[in-house]
N, C-alpha and C positions, 0 to 999 in steps of 0.2 A: 469907728473912725481910726485911721492909721496914726501910729505914734509919730512924733517928730523924727525927721530923718537923722540917722546916725552920722557920725563924723567919718566920712569916707565911704567909698563904694566897695562892693563885693564883686569879684570875678568868679563866675561859676562855670566850670567846663562840663560838658555833657548835659547841658541845661535844657535840651529839647524834649527830654522824656525822663521817666524813672526817678532815681534819687536826685539827680541834678535839678530836674524841674521842681521836685518837692522842696528842695532847699531854696530855690529862687522864689517860689510862691511864698514861703514862710518869711523870707527876708523882706520881700516887697511889702507884705502885710504889716511888718513891724516898722516900715518906713526907711529901710536901707536901699539906696540905689544899687541896682544889680545890672551887670553886663553878663548876658548868657552867651557862652561860646560853644559852638557845636558844628559838626559838618552838616547836620540836618537843618538846612535853612528853612524848609517848610515848617518843621516843628517849632523852630525859633519864632517864626512869624506868628504862628498860632498862639504861642505863649505870650508874645508881645501884645497881640490884640486883646487877650484876656486880662493881662496884668497891668496894662496901662503904661503911663510915662515913667514909672519907677523901673521898668525893665527895658533894657536896650539889647537887641539881638546883634550878634557878631558871628557871622558864619566863617568857619575855617577849621583847620586841622591842628590838633595839639602836637602833632609830630612835625610841623612845619614852623621853623623859628620865625619866619617873617609873618606868618599868620598869628602866631603867639604875640609878637611885638605889637601887631595891630590891635589885638584884643586888649592888651595892657594899656595902650594909649587910649582906647575907647573908654576903659574903666577910669583912667585918670581924668578924662574930660567929664565923664558923667558924674563923678563924685568928688572932684577936686584932687583926691589922691586915693590910693587903694588901701583899704583897711583890712580886707580879708580875701583869701583865695581858697576856693574849694576845688580840689583836683578830683573830679568825679568821672570824667570820660574814660570809657573802657570797652572791651569787647574781646572776642577770641575767635579763632578758627580751630575747631576741635578735631583731633585725630589721635589714635594711639601713637606713641612716640616713634615706633618703628615704621609708621606710615606717614608721619608728619613731614611735610616739605619744608625746606629751608625758607621759602617765601612765606609760608604760613607762620612759621616760628618768628621770623622777623616782623611780620605784620602785628602779631599779638604782643610781643615783647616791646616793640616800639610804641604801640598804642598805650599799653598799661604802665610802662616804666619810663621810656624816653619822654613821653608826653608830660609826665609828672616832673621830670627833671627840667624840661624846657620851660614849662609854665612857672615852676618854683624859681628858677634862676631869673627869669624876666621880672617876676613880681618882687622878688627879693631886691633886685637892683632898684626898682621903682620905690619900694618902701624905704630902703636905705637913703635914697636921694631925698625923699620927703622928710625923713627924720622923725617920723611919728610912730615908728614901730608897726606892729600888725600881727596877724595870725594866719597861719596856713593849715588847712585840714585836708589830709589825703584820704581818699576812699580806697582802701586795699580790699581784702577779702579774707574770709575764714580759710580760703584755700592757700593763704600764706602759711597756715599751720597744718592743714589737713589736705593730703593729695587728692586730686580729681582725675579719675580715669578719663583719658583723652584730652586732658587739659594741662599737660606738662609745661607748655610755654606760658599759659595763663598763671599757673601756680608759682612758677619760677619768677615771673614778672611781678606778681603781687607780693611775693616774699621780698623782692628787691625794693618795692615801694615801702614796705614797713621799715627796713633798715635804712633806706634813703631818708625817711622821715626823721629817724633818730639822729642821723648824721647832720641833717639840715638843722635840727633843733640845736645841736651842739655848736654849729658854726654861726648860726644867725641870732642866737640868744643875746650876744653882746650888742646887737643892734635893736634890741627890744622886740624881736620877732619870735613868736612861739610857733612850733610846728608839732602837730599831733596827727594820729592816724586812726581811722575807724575801720574795723574789720566786719563787714556784714556777713551774715549767713545767707540763706536763701531769701530773696526778696522778689515780690511779685512785680516784675518789670519786663519790658519787651525782651531784654537781653536774656532773661532766664526762661523765656517762653518754651524753649526746647525741653526744659525740665518740667515746668508746671503743666505742660500739655500732655505729659506722659502719665497715664494712670498708674502704671507699675511703679515708676520712680516715686510718685507722690504717695502711694500707699506705703511704700517702704520708708519714705521720709516721715510720714505721720507715726509710724511704728517706733521710729528711733528718736524723733525730735522731742525735746523736753516740753515745749509749748505747742507742739502738734500742728503748727501752721507756718506758712511763709510770713515774712514781715511785709507790711505796707511801706511804700517809699517814705511816707511821712514819719514812720517810726525810725528811719535812719536820718532824716533831716534834723529832727530835734536834737539828738546827741551831737551831731556834727556842728550845728549852730551853737550849742552850749560850749563846745571846745574852743570855738572861735570868739566867744563872748568874754566880757570882763569878769563874769562869774567864774571863769576858769583861768584867771590871771596868773595862777601859780602852777599851772599844768603845762608841761612841754616835754616833748620826746617820748610820750607815752602812746600805747596802743590800746584801743577800747574795742573789745569784741561785742558786737550788737547782733547776736545770732540766736536769740531765744533759748540760750543754753545748749545750742547744738554741739558745741565743742566737747561738752561733757557727755554727750550721747554717742552716737556712731553714725558715720556717713554712709549713704547708700553705695553699693557697688554698681556704678553706672555701666560697667562692662556688659552686664546682662541686658542692657537696653540699646 
């Protein structure tokens, strides 16, 4: 049986698959109303059919301020006000930097960094107006700390997400809003498919990784939800690496693949 619904809704970006979907599933299971926001409308509808009335789909782009405002309004209606935001949406167009086009740089950085800014700004305004505080959790990446061959735009954008989270925590704390950041390592999601499908990369990963395997999306959902919960009421402006210890190992040289 689901627990009683919590006070306020959660807005989860990138909720059609991977970490975002895992977060939405866990929140709905505990009784939290969720609005899932993603460009993948088909994936959102599949999630809605499985998760039931607690999950409301909202298709749109995190890089479009009008779409973001629409998702925020949907969350306000669904839960009365917004209690938490999970900035999960991400992606990349990979290429060595000397071959990377300006268009692909802009696409990647806009998606992973500008999208976090737009969603955080809109939700912060909503939370401040409601006067009930709240929590924001950003999903950055271990590549905020460790470079990724072919992923200069992604690593730069994710580094920006980590510092943006600290700055947002500084500015929003006076309004009772906490902001924290999770840095995943390799996670078995569709976005990481180009890595997990490569036998060579995965063999090297297992040689170097402390826990010898990628994470499951649910293993990222749990710490993210913890950081947004009352159990983490005195935690803000921090970064939590959830990487199976990979940062203390060594990263594969993807240039070989």
